[in-house]
C-alpha positions in Angstrom: 20.1 26.4 -58.3 21.9 25.4 -55.2 21.9 21.6 -54.3 21.3 21.9 -50.6 18.4 24.3 -50.4 15.7 24.1 -47.7 12.5 23.4 -49.5 10.4 23.5 -46.4 10.6 25.7 -43.4 8.9 24.8 -40.2 6.5 27.3 -38.7 7.4 28.5 -35.2 5.7 26.7 -32.5 3.3 28.9 -30.4 4.0 29.2 -26.7 1.6 27.2 -24.6 -0.6 29.1 -22.3 -0.6 28.1 -18.7 -3.8 26.2 -17.5 -5.6 27.8 -14.7 -9.2 27.8 -13.3 -9.6 31.5 -13.2 -13.0 31.5 -14.9 -14.2 28.0 -13.6 -15.2 27.0 -10.0 -13.1 24.6 -8.1 -14.4 21.0 -8.2 -15.6 20.2 -4.7 -16.8 16.6 -4.8 -17.2 14.6 -1.6 -14.9 11.7 -1.7 -17.0 9.8 0.8 -19.5 9.1 -2.0 -16.8 7.1 -3.9 -15.6 5.1 -0.9 -18.7 2.9 -0.9 -18.9 1.4 -4.3 -21.2 -1.5 -4.8 -22.1 -3.6 -7.8 -25.2 -5.7 -8.0 -25.2 -8.6 -10.5 -28.5 -10.5 -10.3 -28.9 -11.4 -6.7 -25.3 -11.1 -5.8 -23.8 -7.8 -4.5 -20.2 -6.9 -4.5 -18.6 -4.0 -2.7 -15.3 -2.5 -3.5 -13.3 -1.9 -0.2 -9.7 -1.6 0.5 -8.6 -2.3 -3.1 -10.6 -5.6 -3.6 -14.1 -6.6 -4.5 -15.8 -8.5 -1.7 -19.0 -10.4 -1.7 -21.5 -9.2 0.9 -25.1 -9.6 1.7 -25.3 -6.4 3.7 -23.3 -3.2 4.2 -21.9 -4.2 7.6 -20.2 -7.3 6.2 -17.6 -5.2 4.4 -16.9 -3.2 7.4 -16.5 -6.3 9.5 -14.2 -7.8 7.0 -12.1 -4.7 6.8 -11.9 -4.5 10.6 -10.9 -8.2 10.8 -8.3 -7.8 8.0 -6.6 -4.9 9.9 -6.7 -6.9 13.2 -5.2 -9.9 11.4 -2.4 -7.7 10.0 -1.6 -6.3 13.4 -1.5 -9.7 15.0 0.8 -11.0 12.2 3.1 -8.1 12.9 2.9 -8.8 16.7 3.6 -12.5 16.0 6.6 -11.7 13.8 8.0 -9.4 16.5 7.6 -12.1 19.2 9.4 -14.6 16.9 12.2 -12.1 16.5 12.5 -11.6 20.2 12.7 -15.3 20.8 15.5 -15.6 18.1 17.5 -12.9 19.9 16.9 -14.5 23.3 18.0 -17.9 22.0 21.2 -16.4 20.5 22.0 -14.7 23.8 21.4 -18.0 25.7 23.7 -19.9 23.3 26.4 -17.3 23.6 26.1 -17.3 27.4 26.2 -21.2 27.5 29.4 -21.3 25.4 31.0 -18.8 27.7 30.1 -20.9 30.7 31.5 -24.0 29.1 34.7 -22.3 28.4 35.0 -21.1 32.0 34.4 -24.6 33.5 37.6 -26.4 32.4 39.7 -23.4 33.6 38.3 -23.7 37.1 39.3 -27.4 37.5 
């Protein structure tokens, strides 16, 4: 009896069959049904919009909140751009002032 004999042999693994929907209809769900998710707990109503739950008493509140959030983000970006422009202009002004100060002593 050999010492290193295989006692167990594994069975060959069957090849997986590709998944396809040949015999089944394609799922056609309207995603608009899932965009307006609301939860009512007692007399409070929460609506899920833009990745967060918001308290609202009517449907228009959420739409107004989303519109205001988008407007707020746009105004923040515009404010950041204006601050950047001011920084660049101040740098240019400082550079120009130093050049003028260097030229003044040479003229005398």
